[in-house]
C-alpha positions in Angstrom: -76.1 101.6 142.0 -75.4 99.0 144.6 -73.9 95.6 143.8 -77.2 93.9 144.8 -79.3 96.1 142.5 -76.8 95.5 139.7 -76.9 91.7 140.2 -80.8 91.9 140.3 -80.7 93.8 137.0 -78.3 91.2 135.5 -80.6 88.4 136.7 -83.6 90.1 135.2 -81.8 90.7 131.9 -80.7 87.1 131.8 -84.2 85.9 132.4 -85.6 88.3 129.8 -83.1 87.1 127.2 -84.1 83.5 128.0 -87.8 84.3 127.5 -87.1 86.2 124.3 -85.1 83.3 122.9 -87.8 80.8 123.9 -90.6 83.0 122.5 -88.7 83.4 119.2 -88.2 79.6 119.0 -91.7 78.6 119.9 -93.3 81.2 117.5 -91.7 79.2 114.6 -91.7 75.7 116.1 -93.9 72.8 114.9 -96.6 72.0 117.4 -95.6 68.4 117.8 -91.8 68.8 117.9 -90.9 66.5 120.8 -87.7 66.2 122.8 -88.6 62.7 123.8 -90.5 63.8 126.9 -92.6 66.8 126.0 -93.9 68.5 122.8 -93.2 72.1 122.0 -96.9 72.8 122.8 -96.5 71.1 126.2 -93.4 73.2 127.0 -94.7 76.6 125.9 -98.0 75.9 127.7 -96.2 75.1 130.9 -93.9 78.2 130.6 -96.9 80.5 130.1 -98.8 78.9 132.9 -96.0 79.1 135.4 -95.0 82.6 134.3 -98.5 83.7 135.1 -98.2 82.1 138.5 -94.8 83.9 139.1 -96.4 87.2 138.3 -99.3 86.6 140.7 -97.0 85.5 143.5 -94.6 88.3 143.1 -97.4 90.9 142.9 -98.8 89.5 146.1 -95.4 89.7 147.8 -94.9 93.3 146.5 -98.3 94.5 147.6 -98.6 92.5 150.9 -101.6 90.6 149.7 -102.3 86.9 150.4 -101.7 84.5 147.5 -103.6 81.3 147.2 -101.1 78.8 146.0 -102.2 76.1 143.6 -102.5 72.5 144.8 -101.4 69.3 143.0 -98.3 67.8 141.6 -96.2 69.6 139.1 -97.2 66.9 136.6 -100.9 67.5 137.1 -100.5 71.3 137.0 -98.5 71.0 133.8 -101.2 68.8 132.3 -103.8 71.5 133.3 -101.6 74.1 131.5 -101.5 72.0 128.3 -105.2 71.6 128.4 -105.9 75.3 129.1 -103.8 76.5 126.1 -104.6 73.6 123.7 -106.4 75.8 121.2 -103.9 78.7 121.0 -101.3 78.8 118.3 -97.7 78.5 119.5 -97.0 82.0 118.2 -99.8 83.4 120.4 -98.5 81.5 123.4 -95.0 83.0 122.6 -96.5 86.4 122.7 -98.2 85.6 126.1 -94.9 84.5 127.5 -93.2 87.8 126.5 -96.1 89.7 128.0 -95.9 87.8 131.3 -92.2 88.4 131.4 -92.8 92.1 131.1 -95.3 91.9 134.0 -92.9 89.8 136.0 -90.0 92.3 135.6 -92.2 95.1 136.6 -93.4 93.2 139.7 -89.9 92.1 140.7 -88.5 95.7 140.4 -91.1 96.6 143.1 -89.6 94.2 145.5 -86.6 95.6 147.5 -85.9 92.3 149.3 -85.0 89.4 147.1 -84.2 87.2 150.1 -87.9 86.5 150.6 -88.6 82.7 150.5 -91.7 81.4 148.8 -93.0 78.2 147.2 -94.6 77.9 143.7 -97.5 75.8 144.9 -98.9 74.3 148.2 -96.4 71.9 149.6 -93.7 73.2 147.2 -90.1 73.9 148.0 -89.3 77.4 149.4 -86.8 79.4 147.5 -85.6 83.0 147.6 -86.6 85.4 144.8 -83.0 85.7 143.7 -82.6 81.9 143.5 -86.1 81.5 141.9 -85.3 84.0 139.1 -82.1 82.0 138.3 -83.9 78.7 138.5 -86.6 80.0 136.1 -84.0 81.1 133.6 -82.2 77.8 133.8 -85.5 75.9 133.4 -86.4 77.8 130.3 -82.9 77.4 128.8 -83.0 73.6 129.6 -86.3 73.1 127.8 -85.2 75.3 124.9 -81.9 73.5 124.5 -83.5 70.1 124.3 -86.1 71.2 121.8 -83.6 73.0 119.7 -81.4 69.9 119.6 -84.3 67.8 118.5 -85.3 70.4 115.9 -81.7 70.4 114.5 -81.7 66.6 114.5 -85.0 66.4 112.6 -83.8 69.0 110.1 -80.6 67.0 109.4 -82.5 63.7 109.2 -85.3 65.0 107.0 -83.3 67.3 104.7 -80.9 65.9 102.3 -78.4 68.6 101.3 -80.0 71.2 99.1 -83.5 69.9 99.1 -86.7 71.5 100.2 -88.8 69.2 102.4 -92.0 69.4 104.3 -90.3 70.4 107.5 -88.6 73.4 105.9 -92.0 74.3 104.3 -93.7 74.0 107.6 -91.0 75.8 109.7 -90.3 78.7 107.3 -93.5 79.0 105.4 -92.2 78.3 102.0 -94.8 76.8 99.7 -93.0 76.2 96.4 -89.5 75.9 95.2 -89.8 79.4 93.7 -90.6 80.8 97.1 -87.4 79.0 98.3 -85.4 80.5 95.4 -86.9 84.0 96.0 -86.2 83.7 99.7 -82.6 82.9 99.0 -82.4 85.7 96.5 -83.7 88.1 99.1 -81.0 87.0 101.4 -78.4 87.6 98.7 -77.4 83.9 98.8 -78.9 82.7 95.5 -76.4 80.6 93.6 -76.4 80.9 89.8 
């Protein structure tokens, strides 16, 4: 295996791990969890929307077909994404993100030349595939980090030590304190 192929495999593995981490988080996140700028729904909608675009662009590059790039600002396209997916549960969007990642990996493996420059939208910045894959992974990790930090902050703020609160009920699906006790017993952590 060449060094280039190995680094491409590593880049794809890193991106796939970022997508898996994000999908797992969003599948259990509260819809309105907000990092101060965007809600969890906004972020997962944008990620699914742009992953779909990446797949279409890379397939066009791999097959030599023309791709019609979207027009508009990133803000307007992200608003379009949020609107498009407004009725889908976060868990379903997390599944879509994983599916799009599988498609993206398949398309990227068909491309022998990762030095091809392309934009994401009309008037967008050109970037090589290698750099774009790294940027996508970094972008996902950045969103995930901000939302996870806010989720931890909310959990600390809303959960006095040892109490079961609405956020815990919402996030983990417990409905009564007996469910909580049974859940702890199942984990072997029940205190007597």
